[in-house]
FIMIPA-951974 format. One record per residue (C-alpha): z, y, x; residue in three letters. Coordinates in pm, whole numbers, plus 32768, in hexadecimal, padded with zeros to 4 digits. Layout:
! FIMIPA-951974
[[Z; Y; X]; 'Ala']
...
END
This chain:
! FIMIPA-951974
[[1D17; 2B22; 551A]; 'Unk']
[[1E30; 2B12; 5622]; 'Unk']
[[1F8F; 2B4D; 55B0]; 'Unk']
[[1FFA; 2BFE; 56DF]; 'Unk']
[[1F4A; 2D09; 57B5]; 'Unk']
[[2033; 2D26; 58ED]; 'Unk']
[[2134; 2C36; 5997]; 'Unk']
[[2288; 2C81; 5A37]; 'Unk']
[[22E3; 2B99; 5B48]; 'Unk']
[[243F; 2AEE; 5B6B]; 'Unk']
[[24A7; 2BC2; 5CA1]; 'Unk']
[[2432; 2D0C; 5C03]; 'Unk']
[[24F4; 2CCA; 5AB9]; 'Unk']
[[2619; 2C6D; 5B85]; 'Unk']
[[261D; 2DB3; 5C3B]; 'Unk']
[[25FE; 2E83; 5B04]; 'Unk']
[[2709; 2DC9; 5A4E]; 'Unk']
[[27FA; 2DF1; 5B82]; 'Unk']
[[27CE; 2F78; 5B6E]; 'Unk']
[[2883; 2F6D; 5A1C]; 'Unk']
[[29F2; 2F9D; 5A96]; 'Unk']
[[2B02; 2FF0; 59AF]; 'Unk']
[[2C5D; 3058; 5A19]; 'Unk']
[[2D5B; 2F32; 5A35]; 'Unk']
[[2DF1; 2EBF; 5903]; 'Unk']
[[2F40; 2F31; 58AC]; 'Unk']
[[3074; 2E6A; 5853]; 'Unk']
[[3045; 2DB4; 570D]; 'Unk']
[[2EC4; 2DF8; 5700]; 'Unk']
[[2E01; 2CC7; 56C1]; 'Unk']
[[2CC9; 2C7C; 5788]; 'Unk']
[[2B9D; 2C0D; 56CA]; 'Unk']
[[2B1D; 2A9D; 5700]; 'Unk']
[[2A35; 2A91; 5820]; 'Unk']
[[28FD; 2A48; 5749]; 'Unk']
[[2961; 2B73; 5667]; 'Unk']
[[2969; 2C63; 5796]; 'Unk']
[[2821; 2BE1; 5817]; 'Unk']
[[277A; 2C0D; 56C3]; 'Unk']
[[2809; 2D6A; 56AB]; 'Unk']
[[278B; 2DC6; 57FF]; 'Unk']
[[262E; 2D57; 57B9]; 'Unk']
[[262F; 2E09; 5666]; 'Unk']
[[2691; 2F42; 5712]; 'Unk']
[[2576; 2F2E; 5812]; 'Unk']
[[2483; 2F09; 56ED]; 'Unk']
[[2519; 3021; 562B]; 'Unk']
[[2506; 310C; 5758]; 'Unk']
[[2398; 30A1; 57AD]; 'Unk']
[[2401; 301F; 58FD]; 'Unk']
[[237E; 2ECF; 5898]; 'Unk']
[[224C; 2F0D; 57BB]; 'Unk']
[[2209; 2E7C; 5666]; 'Unk']
[[212D; 2D49; 566D]; 'Unk']
[[21A6; 2CEF; 57DE]; 'Unk']
[[21BB; 2B88; 5829]; 'Unk']
[[2321; 2B2D; 589F]; 'Unk']
[[2376; 2A25; 59A7]; 'Unk']
[[2397; 28C0; 5946]; 'Unk']
[[2501; 2860; 58E8]; 'Unk']
[[2531; 279F; 5A2F]; 'Unk']
[[24A0; 28A9; 5B10]; 'Unk']
[[2587; 29C2; 5A81]; 'Unk']
[[26AD; 28D9; 5A95]; 'Unk']
[[266C; 28A5; 5C13]; 'Unk']
[[2642; 2A10; 5C4D]; 'Unk']
[[2774; 2A71; 5B86]; 'Unk']
[[2840; 294A; 5C18]; 'Unk']
[[28A7; 28EA; 5AA8]; 'Unk']
[[286A; 27BA; 59EE]; 'Unk']
[[272A; 2770; 593C]; 'Unk']
[[27FF; 274A; 57F7]; 'Unk']
[[286B; 28B2; 5825]; 'Unk']
[[2703; 2926; 5830]; 'Unk']
[[268B; 284F; 5711]; 'Unk']
[[27AC; 28D2; 5638]; 'Unk']
[[2749; 2A3C; 569C]; 'Unk']
[[25DB; 2A08; 564F]; 'Unk']
[[262C; 2965; 54FE]; 'Unk']
[[271F; 2A92; 549D]; 'Unk']
[[2604; 2B88; 54F9]; 'Unk']
[[2506; 2ABF; 541D]; 'Unk']
[[25F6; 2ADA; 52EA]; 'Unk']
[[261F; 2C4D; 5322]; 'Unk']
[[2493; 2C81; 5343]; 'Unk']
[[2493; 2CEB; 54A8]; 'Unk']
[[23E9; 2BB3; 552B]; 'Unk']
[[22C6; 2ACB; 54B1]; 'Unk']
[[2271; 2968; 5536]; 'Unk']
[[216F; 286C; 5510]; 'Unk']
[[2165; 2719; 55A5]; 'Unk']
[[2076; 26FE; 56E1]; 'Unk']
[[205E; 2877; 56E2]; 'Unk']
[[21BA; 28ED; 572B]; 'Unk']
[[229A; 2A16; 56BD]; 'Unk']
[[2250; 2B78; 56A7]; 'Unk']
[[22F8; 2CB5; 5648]; 'Unk']
[[22E4; 2D58; 54F1]; 'Unk']
[[237D; 2E47; 5417]; 'Unk']
[[2405; 2E04; 52B1]; 'Unk']
[[232D; 2E6B; 518A]; 'Unk']
[[2372; 2FD8; 5123]; 'Unk']
[[23E5; 303A; 527E]; 'Unk']
[[2322; 313E; 534E]; 'Unk']
[[2284; 30DD; 5494]; 'Unk']
[[236A; 313A; 55B8]; 'Unk']
[[22FD; 3269; 5677]; 'Unk']
[[22B7; 3239; 57E8]; 'Unk']
[[22BE; 33AD; 5828]; 'Unk']
[[2383; 34E8; 579D]; 'Unk']
[[22B1; 3536; 565D]; 'Unk']
[[234E; 3640; 557F]; 'Unk']
[[23CE; 35D2; 543C]; 'Unk']
[[22F2; 3608; 5301]; 'Unk']
[[2358; 3741; 523D]; 'Unk']
[[23C6; 3676; 511C]; 'Unk']
[[24D7; 35D3; 51EA]; 'Unk']
[[256D; 3717; 5265]; 'Unk']
[[2657; 3746; 513F]; 'Unk']
[[2735; 361B; 5185]; 'Unk']
[[26F7; 35EA; 52F2]; 'Unk']
[[2740; 36D9; 541B]; 'Unk']
[[262D; 36A8; 5511]; 'Unk']
[[269B; 36B0; 5681]; 'Unk']
[[2578; 35E5; 56F2]; 'Unk']
[[246F; 36F7; 571B]; 'Unk']
[[24BF; 3807; 5819]; 'Unk']
[[23F5; 3929; 5756]; 'Unk']
[[2469; 3A5D; 56A4]; 'Unk']
[[23BC; 3B15; 5566]; 'Unk']
[[22BF; 3C13; 55C4]; 'Unk']
[[2334; 3D58; 564A]; 'Unk']
[[22C8; 3E3B; 5539]; 'Unk']
[[2230; 3F2D; 54EC]; 'Unk']
[[2172; 3EDE; 5647]; 'Unk']
[[20D0; 3DA0; 55B5]; 'Unk']
[[2038; 3E55; 5489]; 'Unk']
[[1FDC; 3F8D; 5558]; 'Unk']
[[1F25; 3EB6; 5658]; 'Unk']
[[1E63; 3DFA; 5548]; 'Unk']
[[1DFE; 3F34; 54BE]; 'Unk']
[[1D82; 3FC8; 55F2]; 'Unk']
[[1CC2; 3E7E; 5634]; 'Unk']
[[1C1C; 3EA4; 54E5]; 'Unk']
[[1BAD; 4000; 5548]; 'Unk']
[[1B13; 3F68; 5689]; 'Unk']
[[1A73; 3E53; 55F0]; 'Unk']
[[1929; 3ECF; 5558]; 'Unk']
[[1863; 3ECC; 56AC]; 'Unk']
[[18D4; 3D68; 56E9]; 'Unk']
[[186F; 3CF8; 558A]; 'Unk']
[[16F8; 3D44; 55F3]; 'Unk']
[[1715; 3C35; 5702]; 'Unk']
[[1731; 3AC0; 5709]; 'Unk']
[[18A7; 3ADA; 5738]; 'Unk']
[[18C2; 39C8; 584C]; 'Unk']
[[195B; 3A47; 598E]; 'Unk']
[[19C2; 3926; 5A4D]; 'Unk']
[[1A6B; 39E2; 5B57]; 'Unk']
[[1B08; 3ADF; 5A65]; 'Unk']
[[1AA1; 3C3F; 5A00]; 'Unk']
[[1A3A; 3D18; 5B1F]; 'Unk']
[[1B24; 3E25; 5AB7]; 'Unk']
[[1C59; 3D45; 5AA9]; 'Unk']
[[1C05; 3C9C; 5BFB]; 'Unk']
[[1BF1; 3DF7; 5C90]; 'Unk']
[[1D26; 3E57; 5BFE]; 'Unk']
[[1DEE; 3D30; 5C73]; 'Unk']
[[1D53; 3D4E; 5DC2]; 'Unk']
[[1DCF; 3EBC; 5DC5]; 'Unk']
[[1F23; 3E49; 5D67]; 'Unk']
[[1F41; 3D5E; 5EA2]; 'Unk']
[[1EC5; 3E5E; 5F6A]; 'Unk']
[[1FC9; 3F49; 5F0B]; 'Unk']
[[20CC; 3E4B; 5F55]; 'Unk']
[[2047; 3E55; 60D7]; 'Unk']
[[1F57; 3D28; 60AD]; 'Unk']
[[1DEF; 3DB2; 60C2]; 'Unk']
[[1D31; 3CFE; 5FC1]; 'Unk']
[[1BBE; 3D07; 5F53]; 'Unk']
[[1B63; 3CA8; 5DD9]; 'Unk']
[[1AA8; 3B86; 5E77]; 'Unk']
[[1BE4; 3AE6; 5ECD]; 'Unk']
[[1C5E; 3AE7; 5D64]; 'Unk']
[[1C0E; 39EA; 5C3D]; 'Unk']
[[1C98; 3A3E; 5AE5]; 'Unk']
[[1D13; 38EF; 5A41]; 'Unk']
[[1DAC; 3885; 58F5]; 'Unk']
[[1F15; 389F; 5951]; 'Unk']
[[1FB8; 3823; 5A9A]; 'Unk']
[[1F97; 36BB; 5A21]; 'Unk']
[[1E28; 36E1; 5A1B]; 'Unk']
[[1E29; 3776; 5B76]; 'Unk']
[[1EF2; 3654; 5C0B]; 'Unk']
[[1E30; 3542; 5B4E]; 'Unk']
[[1CEC; 35D6; 5BE2]; 'Unk']
[[1D7F; 35EE; 5D41]; 'Unk']
[[1DFF; 3476; 5D21]; 'Unk']
[[1CA9; 340B; 5CAC]; 'Unk']
[[1BEF; 34BE; 5DCF]; 'Unk']
[[1CF1; 3451; 5EF7]; 'Unk']
[[1DBE; 3322; 5E82]; 'Unk']
[[1CE4; 31FF; 5DF7]; 'Unk']
[[1D88; 30C2; 5D57]; 'Unk']
[[1E76; 3037; 5E3F]; 'Unk']
[[1E9F; 3166; 5F23]; 'Unk']
[[1FFC; 31C5; 5F92]; 'Unk']
[[209B; 331B; 5F02]; 'Unk']
[[21E2; 3383; 5F9D]; 'Unk']
[[22C3; 342A; 5E92]; 'Unk']
[[240F; 34D5; 5E8B]; 'Unk']
[[2527; 33E8; 5E08]; 'Unk']
[[257C; 345B; 5CFF]; 'Unk']
[[2436; 350B; 5C88]; 'Unk']
[[2398; 358E; 5B44]; 'Unk']
[[2379; 345E; 5A5D]; 'Unk']
[[2232; 34B9; 59B2]; 'Unk']
[[2186; 34E5; 5B11]; 'Unk']
[[2208; 339B; 5B88]; 'Unk']
[[2183; 32F1; 5A54]; 'Unk']
[[2033; 3398; 5A79]; 'Unk']
[[2021; 330B; 5BDB]; 'Unk']
[[2081; 31AA; 5B7A]; 'Unk']
[[1F7E; 31A6; 5A75]; 'Unk']
[[1E76; 320B; 5B67]; 'Unk']
[[1ED4; 30DA; 5C35]; 'Unk']
[[1F90; 3180; 5D45]; 'Unk']
[[2094; 30DF; 5E30]; 'Unk']
[[21CA; 31D2; 5E0F]; 'Unk']
[[2290; 31E9; 5F5C]; 'Unk']
[[23DA; 3293; 5EF6]; 'Unk']
[[2483; 337A; 5FEE]; 'Unk']
[[25E7; 33B7; 5FA4]; 'Unk']
[[2667; 351E; 5F64]; 'Unk']
[[27A5; 3589; 6020]; 'Unk']
[[28E5; 35B7; 5F5B]; 'Unk']
[[2910; 36E0; 5E68]; 'Unk']
[[2831; 37FF; 5E9F]; 'Unk']
[[27ED; 37E5; 600F]; 'Unk']
[[269E; 3743; 5FA2]; 'Unk']
[[25BB; 36B3; 60A0]; 'Unk']
[[2628; 35C8; 61C4]; 'Unk']
[[251B; 3602; 62C7]; 'Unk']
[[2581; 34E1; 639F]; 'Unk']
[[2537; 33F8; 627B]; 'Unk']
[[23F4; 34AC; 622E]; 'Unk']
[[236A; 3495; 6395]; 'Unk']
[[23BF; 331D; 6395]; 'Unk']
[[231A; 32D7; 624B]; 'Unk']
[[21E9; 33A6; 629C]; 'Unk']
[[21BA; 3306; 63F6]; 'Unk']
[[2206; 319B; 6385]; 'Unk']
[[2164; 3184; 622C]; 'Unk']
[[2048; 327F; 6276]; 'Unk']
[[2021; 32E2; 610A]; 'Unk']
[[1EE8; 3389; 609D]; 'Unk']
[[1F9C; 3481; 5FD9]; 'Unk']
[[20FE; 3515; 5FD0]; 'Unk']
[[216B; 35B8; 5E92]; 'Unk']
[[229A; 36BD; 5EA3]; 'Unk']
[[2334; 37BD; 5DCE]; 'Unk']
[[23C8; 38B0; 5EC1]; 'Unk']
[[2421; 39CD; 5DC7]; 'Unk']
[[253D; 3964; 5CEF]; 'Unk']
[[24F6; 37FB; 5CF6]; 'Unk']
[[24E1; 3739; 5BB3]; 'Unk']
[[25DE; 36A4; 5B67]; 'Unk']
[[26E2; 3706; 5C6F]; 'Unk']
[[2689; 3880; 5C82]; 'Unk']
[[2696; 387F; 5DE9]; 'Unk']
[[25D9; 3994; 5EAC]; 'Unk']
[[253B; 393D; 6006]; 'Unk']
[[2570; 3A46; 6112]; 'Unk']
[[246D; 3AD2; 6209]; 'Unk']
[[24CD; 39D7; 631B]; 'Unk']
[[24BC; 38AC; 6227]; 'Unk']
[[2362; 3920; 61BD]; 'Unk']
[[22D3; 3951; 6317]; 'Unk']
[[2354; 37EB; 637E]; 'Unk']
[[22B7; 375A; 6247]; 'Unk']
[[216F; 37E1; 6299]; 'Unk']
[[2180; 3791; 6407]; 'Unk']
[[21E0; 361A; 63AE]; 'Unk']
[[20C9; 3605; 62A5]; 'Unk']
[[1FC6; 368E; 63A1]; 'Unk']
[[2030; 3597; 64B2]; 'Unk']
[[200B; 3476; 63CA]; 'Unk']
[[1EC9; 34D3; 632C]; 'Unk']
[[1F69; 34F7; 61E3]; 'Unk']
[[1EFE; 35F2; 60C8]; 'Unk']
[[202D; 36B1; 6062]; 'Unk']
[[2020; 3711; 5EE9]; 'Unk']
[[211D; 382A; 5EB2]; 'Unk']
[[217E; 385F; 5D4A]; 'Unk']
[[21C7; 39D2; 5D0F]; 'Unk']
[[21FB; 39BF; 5B8A]; 'Unk']
[[236A; 3A34; 5BA7]; 'Unk']
[[234A; 3B3A; 5CC4]; 'Unk']
[[2379; 3C72; 5BE4]; 'Unk']
[[24A2; 3BD2; 5B31]; 'Unk']
[[25BA; 3C59; 5C0C]; 'Unk']
[[26F4; 3CA7; 5B40]; 'Unk']
[[27F3; 3D2F; 5C3B]; 'Unk']
[[27CB; 3E89; 5CAD]; 'Unk']
[[2824; 3E23; 5E18]; 'Unk']
[[2709; 3D56; 5E3A]; 'Unk']
[[2614; 3D93; 5F64]; 'Unk']
[[24DD; 3CC4; 5F15]; 'Unk']
[[2440; 3C10; 6047]; 'Unk']
[[22E1; 3C34; 60A3]; 'Unk']
[[21E2; 3B49; 5FE2]; 'Unk']
[[21AD; 39FC; 6085]; 'Unk']
[[2033; 3A60; 60C2]; 'Unk']
[[20AC; 3B76; 61A2]; 'Unk']
[[2102; 3A73; 629D]; 'Unk']
[[1FA8; 39DE; 62A1]; 'Unk']
[[1EBF; 3B09; 6309]; 'Unk']
[[1DA2; 3A23; 6354]; 'Unk']
[[1DA2; 39AF; 61E4]; 'Unk']
[[1D66; 3845; 6241]; 'Unk']
[[1EAC; 37A7; 61E1]; 'Unk']
[[1F51; 3845; 60AA]; 'Unk']
[[1ED4; 3858; 5F52]; 'Unk']
[[1F8F; 3935; 5E67]; 'Unk']
[[1FAB; 3903; 5CFF]; 'Unk']
[[2020; 3A0F; 5C04]; 'Unk']
[[2047; 3A3E; 5A92]; 'Unk']
[[208D; 3B25; 5970]; 'Unk']
[[214F; 3A15; 58B3]; 'Unk']
[[22A5; 3A27; 5943]; 'Unk']
[[22B4; 3B99; 5995]; 'Unk']
[[220A; 3C10; 5854]; 'Unk']
[[21E1; 3B07; 5746]; 'Unk']
[[2197; 3993; 5742]; 'Unk']
[[2094; 39CF; 5627]; 'Unk']
[[1FCD; 3AA4; 5720]; 'Unk']
[[1F19; 398E; 57C9]; 'Unk']
[[1E9A; 3A35; 58F0]; 'Unk']
[[1EC6; 39C3; 5A55]; 'Unk']
[[1E18; 39F1; 5B9F]; 'Unk']
[[1DE5; 3959; 5CF4]; 'Unk']
[[1DD9; 3A23; 5E40]; 'Unk']
[[1D33; 3957; 5F4E]; 'Unk']
[[1C1C; 3987; 605C]; 'Unk']
[[1AD2; 39D9; 5FCD]; 'Unk']
[[1A2D; 3882; 6018]; 'Unk']
[[1B5F; 37D7; 5F53]; 'Unk']
[[1B24; 38BA; 5E33]; 'Unk']
[[19B3; 3867; 5E2D]; 'Unk']
[[1A00; 36F9; 5E27]; 'Unk']
[[1AFC; 371C; 5D27]; 'Unk']
[[1A02; 37E3; 5C49]; 'Unk']
[[18EE; 36E3; 5C7A]; 'Unk']
[[19D6; 35D9; 5C15]; 'Unk']
[[1A44; 3689; 5AD5]; 'Unk']
[[18E7; 3646; 5A31]; 'Unk']
[[196C; 34F0; 59F5]; 'Unk']
[[1AC8; 3564; 5967]; 'Unk']
[[1AF2; 3694; 5880]; 'Unk']
[[19E2; 376F; 58EC]; 'Unk']
[[1AAD; 38AA; 58ED]; 'Unk']
[[1BDA; 3965; 5858]; 'Unk']
[[1BD5; 3A20; 5716]; 'Unk']
[[1B52; 3B7B; 573C]; 'Unk']
[[1C25; 3C33; 5657]; 'Unk']
[[1D70; 3BB5; 56F0]; 'Unk']
[[1CE0; 3C28; 584F]; 'Unk']
[[1C8F; 3D80; 57CE]; 'Unk']
[[1DF7; 3D8B; 574B]; 'Unk']
[[1E8D; 3D2F; 588C]; 'Unk']
[[1DA1; 3E23; 594A]; 'Unk']
[[1E0A; 3F46; 584A]; 'Unk']
[[1F7A; 3EFE; 58A7]; 'Unk']
[[1F35; 3F05; 5A28]; 'Unk']
[[1E6F; 4046; 5A10]; 'Unk']
[[1F46; 4115; 5929]; 'Unk']
[[20A4; 40CE; 59BA]; 'Unk']
[[20F6; 4000; 587D]; 'Unk']
[[212D; 3ECD; 5956]; 'Unk']
[[224F; 3F70; 5A10]; 'Unk']
[[2300; 3FDE; 58E1]; 'Unk']
[[22CE; 3E9E; 582D]; 'Unk']
[[2355; 3DD1; 5953]; 'Unk']
[[2476; 3EC0; 5973]; 'Unk']
[[24D3; 3E6E; 57FB]; 'Unk']
[[24A6; 3D04; 584E]; 'Unk']
[[25A5; 3D28; 5971]; 'Unk']
[[26A0; 3DD1; 5890]; 'Unk']
[[267B; 3CBC; 577E]; 'Unk']
[[26A5; 3B9C; 5887]; 'Unk']
[[27C8; 3C5F; 5931]; 'Unk']
[[2880; 3C7B; 57DE]; 'Unk']
[[2831; 3B0A; 577E]; 'Unk']
[[28A7; 3A92; 58D8]; 'Unk']
[[29F6; 3B41; 58A8]; 'Unk']
[[2A27; 3AB8; 5749]; 'Unk']
[[29C8; 3951; 57AF]; 'Unk']
[[2A92; 3946; 58E1]; 'Unk']
[[2BD4; 39CB; 582F]; 'Unk']
[[2BA2; 38CD; 5717]; 'Unk']
[[2B6C; 3798; 57EE]; 'Unk']
[[2C9C; 37F5; 58C6]; 'Unk']
[[2D6A; 3812; 5794]; 'Unk']
[[2CFD; 36D1; 56DD]; 'Unk']
[[2CAD; 35FD; 580B]; 'Unk']
[[2D97; 3660; 592D]; 'Unk']
[[2D49; 3510; 59E9]; 'Unk']
[[2BDE; 3571; 5A06]; 'Unk']
[[2B76; 3608; 5B56]; 'Unk']
[[2A62; 36F4; 5BB8]; 'Unk']
[[2A03; 382F; 5C8B]; 'Unk']
[[2981; 395E; 5BF1]; 'Unk']
[[2820; 39C6; 5C5C]; 'Unk']
[[27C2; 3B1F; 5C9D]; 'Unk']
[[2680; 3AFA; 5BE4]; 'Unk']
[[25A2; 3A1A; 5B15]; 'Unk']
[[25DC; 397B; 59C8]; 'Unk']
[[26A2; 3833; 5A14]; 'Unk']
[[27F4; 37AD; 5A5E]; 'Unk']
[[2811; 366B; 5B18]; 'Unk']
[[2966; 35C3; 5A9D]; 'Unk']
[[2A2A; 3493; 5B2A]; 'Unk']
[[2AAC; 33E8; 59F9]; 'Unk']
[[2C07; 3382; 5A72]; 'Unk']
[[2B98; 3210; 5A9D]; 'Unk']
[[2AF5; 31EC; 5959]; 'Unk']
[[298A; 3152; 5932]; 'Unk']
[[2899; 326A; 58EC]; 'Unk']
[[27B8; 3182; 5837]; 'Unk']
[[28CD; 3118; 5749]; 'Unk']
[[2926; 3281; 5725]; 'Unk']
[[27CC; 32C9; 56BF]; 'Unk']
[[27C8; 31BC; 55C7]; 'Unk']
[[2913; 320F; 5538]; 'Unk']
[[28AB; 338B; 5528]; 'Unk']
[[2788; 332A; 5443]; 'Unk']
[[288A; 32A8; 534B]; 'Unk']
[[2970; 33CC; 534F]; 'Unk']
[[2856; 34DE; 5354]; 'Unk']
[[2812; 3546; 54A1]; 'Unk']
[[26E8; 34DA; 556F]; 'Unk']
[[271E; 34E0; 56DD]; 'Unk']
[[264D; 3438; 57FE]; 'Unk']
[[26FE; 333F; 58E2]; 'Unk']
[[26F5; 3356; 5A5A]; 'Unk']
[[2616; 3226; 5A9F]; 'Unk']
[[24F5; 32E5; 59F6]; 'Unk']
[[24EF; 33C0; 5B20]; 'Unk']
[[2500; 32B2; 5C2D]; 'Unk']
[[2448; 317A; 5CA9]; 'Unk']
[[24BE; 3018; 5C51]; 'Unk']
[[25FF; 3057; 5B88]; 'Unk']
[[2697; 316F; 5C69]; 'Unk']
[[2788; 3281; 5BE4]; 'Unk']
[[2820; 31AE; 5ACB]; 'Unk']
[[295F; 3278; 5AE4]; 'Unk']
[[28A9; 33CA; 5A8D]; 'Unk']
[[2817; 3483; 596F]; 'Unk']
[[2734; 35CD; 597F]; 'Unk']
[[27AF; 36EF; 589B]; 'Unk']
[[26BA; 380C; 5877]; 'Unk']
[[270F; 3976; 5828]; 'Unk']
[[2652; 397F; 56DE]; 'Unk']
[[276D; 39A6; 55ED]; 'Unk']
[[288B; 3AA5; 55E9]; 'Unk']
[[299A; 3B29; 550E]; 'Unk']
[[2A25; 3A47; 540B]; 'Unk']
[[2901; 3952; 5438]; 'Unk']
[[296A; 3922; 559F]; 'Unk']
[[2AD7; 38E4; 552A]; 'Unk']
[[2A69; 37E7; 542E]; 'Unk']
[[298C; 3733; 552D]; 'Unk']
[[2AB5; 3700; 5611]; 'Unk']
[[2B90; 3681; 54E8]; 'Unk']
[[2A82; 3586; 54A2]; 'Unk']
[[2A60; 3521; 5601]; 'Unk']
[[2BCF; 34F0; 5615]; 'Unk']
[[2BA7; 3412; 54DD]; 'Unk']
[[2A99; 3342; 5587]; 'Unk']
[[2B79; 3312; 56BA]; 'Unk']
[[2C94; 3290; 55DA]; 'Unk']
[[2B98; 3198; 553F]; 'Unk']
[[2B38; 311D; 569A]; 'Unk']
[[2CA1; 3112; 571A]; 'Unk']
[[2CEA; 3037; 55EE]; 'Unk']
[[2BDE; 2F45; 564A]; 'Unk']
[[2AE1; 2FC1; 554B]; 'Unk']
[[2BBB; 2F57; 5418]; 'Unk']
[[2B6B; 300C; 52DB]; 'Unk']
[[2A56; 30EC; 5284]; 'Unk']
[[2AE9; 3239; 52D9]; 'Unk']
[[2AF0; 3352; 51E0]; 'Unk']
[[29CC; 3394; 511E]; 'Unk']
[[28FF; 34B8; 519B]; 'Unk']
[[2958; 360B; 50F6]; 'Unk']
[[283A; 36E8; 508F]; 'Unk']
[[2871; 3818; 5171]; 'Unk']
[[27DE; 3976; 5140]; 'Unk']
[[280F; 3A90; 5237]; 'Unk']
END
């Protein structure tokens, strides 16, 4: 049985390590020895999941050449990692990454914390709010009333329940985008939709253009599908999309797919205007690229003065370039795993046919619940409640972070669920590690980039408010002090916090 399942090349590992920049050491601050700094850097990459467990590391001589350090330094770093349980080696086989006994495997996405951990840990990793009651309960009750006729069928609807497909099509038509039910496929969340699209259009080794930064879980989904990610840098702040860069990448790289979040972008919160959307569609059409527009945040405007642009698919009247993905998970509740795809009928037919080898279909009861919300007006009232919750949480979080961490920089988005924060020169990876020790879980910037980008950022979601938001900022400040002091000490023990 092989001890390692993948390999990390010396140049790749050097790039990942070089992204871990800390602020310059102050007077009297001791720098760790070179071997210790190297061992800490590799350990962080493993803990963050950016280097997988059971990945073969480069030979000592190869890594020394790539890092321009002595082989002795690399050998000492590897020995330190072996002593700590983060590396295993065997003569003739090499060295591969590991985690110490009793440690959980590092997450490569942004999985929510298990409920039993929530008493002592504030979770800022998952951008999702509790269900907007009483609308969840009412929708399930309404679904149960509609269930009996479906219970007499086989229950498999690969394209989705006809009633829900018709309702989603009607909602697009009401937004000024004429849509037939044949243009809709219901999926198991937006992740299920994008996974199906990637498998249909982008086989292993195909290029996919993505915003840089972009949504971490989607990036990981694409990586594991074997895609070659082509990052396109976002413009500074909330201005969003640099169309000159997009035109160049689409022209030169000719990616099979381009994935964009034009509505309150995750993680930056930027909102693309009509001109940017039109230009993006035109550039994709010229390059022969399928443009996948993720609309999961489109109803989460938080400021009253926001005028929402037209949907991206509005600039593709022929329907040959844009595939739209929507979901109930962000606007309503993450536990309601209902998503959908809007595309040309032939694309929908291909997606439905391919589904026979995936999940066959989406749960009937949840589809009926979403259809009940859409047909009764409950959806609009639930989403308005969601906006109110997110708006209050945004204000509480921003106030607390500005008070506790005045060196951190950000622009306040007009909608969405996330704040993209520059951490005053601190390493986001080290902040994430220190945060686990002081009781706050925060995703570091590199999770949202390609090849180690955005080390100086973290993402903060609008999922906690009031006293919990204040405590989260206090713990983030404690984590920042740990990083500033070179990681010395274990930090304060997490306190059980009940709000």
